[in-house]
C-alpha positions in Angstrom: -44.8 -22.7 69.3 -45.2 -19.3 71.1 -45.5 -21.8 74.3 -42.3 -23.7 73.8 -38.8 -21.7 74.6 -35.0 -22.8 74.7 -32.4 -21.7 77.6 -29.1 -22.5 78.4 -28.5 -23.2 81.9 -29.3 -25.0 85.0 -32.5 -26.4 85.8 -32.2 -26.5 89.2 -32.5 -23.1 88.9 -35.8 -22.3 87.1 -38.8 -21.0 88.7 -41.1 -23.0 87.2 -44.0 -25.5 88.3 -41.9 -28.6 87.3 -38.9 -29.4 86.2 -38.5 -33.3 84.5 -35.8 -34.8 86.1 -33.9 -37.4 83.8 -34.4 -40.4 86.4 -33.1 -44.2 86.7 -35.5 -46.2 87.2 -35.1 -46.7 90.8 -35.4 -43.1 91.5 -32.6 -42.9 93.3 -30.1 -39.7 92.2 -27.3 -40.6 90.0 -25.5 -38.6 88.1 -25.6 -35.7 85.9 -29.1 -33.6 85.6 -30.4 -36.7 88.5 -27.7 -36.1 90.7 -27.7 -32.1 90.0 -31.7 -32.0 90.9 -31.2 -34.3 94.0 -28.7 -32.4 95.4 -30.4 -29.2 94.8 -33.8 -30.3 96.4 -32.5 -31.7 99.4 -32.4 -35.4 100.9 -36.2 -35.3 101.5 -36.6 -35.6 97.9 -35.0 -39.0 97.6 -37.0 -39.9 100.5 -40.4 -39.4 98.6 -38.9 -41.0 95.5 -38.1 -44.1 98.3 -42.2 -44.5 98.2 -42.9 -44.4 94.7 -42.1 -48.1 94.4 -39.5 -46.8 91.3 -40.5 -45.7 87.8 -40.4 -48.2 84.1 -38.3 -46.8 80.9 -40.9 -44.5 78.9 -43.1 -43.7 81.9 -43.0 -40.9 85.0 -43.5 -40.0 88.6 -44.2 -36.5 90.0 -42.5 -35.6 93.6 -42.6 -32.0 95.5 -39.7 -30.3 94.7 -38.8 -29.4 98.0 -35.5 -27.1 98.3 -35.9 -26.1 94.4 -37.8 -23.4 93.3 -40.0 -25.2 91.4 -42.4 -26.6 93.3 -42.8 -30.1 91.7 -40.1 -32.6 89.9 -41.6 -34.7 87.5 -38.9 -38.2 87.3 -38.8 -39.3 83.7 -36.7 -42.4 83.2 -35.6 -42.3 79.6 -33.9 -45.1 77.8 -30.6 -46.1 77.6 -29.4 -46.3 74.0 -28.6 -49.0 72.4 -28.2 -48.2 68.6 -31.9 -47.7 68.2 -33.3 -51.3 68.0 -34.4 -51.7 71.3 -37.8 -49.2 71.1 -35.5 -46.1 72.2 -37.4 -43.3 70.2 -41.1 -44.6 70.8 -39.8 -44.9 74.8 -38.1 -41.1 74.9 -41.1 -40.1 73.1 -43.3 -41.6 75.7 -41.5 -40.1 78.7 -42.1 -36.8 77.0 -46.1 -37.3 76.8 -46.3 -39.1 80.2 -44.7 -35.8 81.7 -47.2 -33.3 80.0 -49.9 -35.5 81.4 -48.7 -35.6 84.5 -48.3 -31.7 84.6 -51.8 -31.0 82.9 -53.4 -33.6 85.7 -51.6 -31.5 88.7 -52.8 -28.2 87.2 -49.5 -26.9 86.4 -48.9 -24.4 84.3 -45.0 -24.8 83.3 -42.9 -27.4 82.7 -39.2 -27.3 82.3 -37.2 -30.5 80.1 -33.6 -31.6 80.5 -32.4 -33.1 77.6 -33.4 -36.9 78.5 -31.1 -39.7 77.7 -28.9 -37.4 75.9 -26.1 -37.4 78.9 -25.0 -41.0 80.0 -27.6 -43.1 78.5 -26.1 -41.9 75.3 -29.1 -41.5 73.2 -28.1 -39.7 69.8 -28.5 -35.9 70.5 -30.0 -34.5 67.0 -33.1 -37.3 66.9 -33.5 -37.1 70.9 -34.1 -33.4 70.5 -36.3 -33.8 67.2 -38.3 -36.4 69.4 -38.8 -34.0 72.4 -40.0 -30.8 70.2 -42.3 -33.4 68.1 -44.3 -34.8 71.3 -44.7 -31.4 72.8 -45.6 -29.7 70.1 -48.2 -32.4 69.2 -49.1 -32.2 72.7 -49.6 -28.3 72.8 -52.1 -28.7 69.8 -54.5 -30.4 71.9 -53.4 -28.6 74.9 -54.7 -25.4 76.2 -53.6 -25.3 79.8 -49.8 -25.6 79.7 -48.7 -22.1 79.5 -45.0 -22.5 79.2 -42.6 -25.1 78.1 -38.9 -24.7 78.5 -36.5 -26.9 77.1 -33.3 -26.5 79.2 -30.0 -26.8 77.6 -27.0 -28.1 78.9 -24.8 -26.9 76.6 -24.1 -25.2 73.2 -24.6 -28.3 71.2 -27.9 -29.6 73.0 -29.3 -26.0 72.6 -28.1 -25.8 68.8 -30.1 -29.1 68.1 -33.3 -27.6 70.0 -33.1 -24.8 68.3 -32.7 -26.5 64.9 -35.4 -29.1 66.1 -38.0 -25.7 66.3 -37.3 -24.1 63.7 -37.8 -27.3 61.4 -41.1 -27.7 63.0 -41.7 -23.7 62.3 -41.1 -24.2 58.3 -42.8 -27.2 58.2 -45.9 -26.0 60.0 
């Protein structure tokens, strides 16, 4: 629990080893967090993304950070919410696991996550927060290399949802 924290702010400003991008499957930039990351990183990020051949929902790929303070961007493709009957919770959980695995494989010590799938993909915030916190906590139980995992929230509602999920985890543990 000491390695997880919640902040309200702009993920593109964080000085961490990697920030996670809530990407689309084409890795082509988009709106919301995706657009902000691409804009802050510069055109080199999109050029590298074009060499990766896209990314399936539930998976992640890594690039350099270019003009960002973060050294790397991990592009995780979250599910679009269709009511919960299209395996959305498992696909979202997989985004977090794949991102964490990539961070460890590349020797990274710090990673920052946005609220994957909670913007235009409409995943319910409370459920998404619980999945995010649970997946990170489970991963950190067996991994000692990651020193810092930050949940970066775009608004007070998301910050409250992540904080409540962390509190629930602390109370249960």
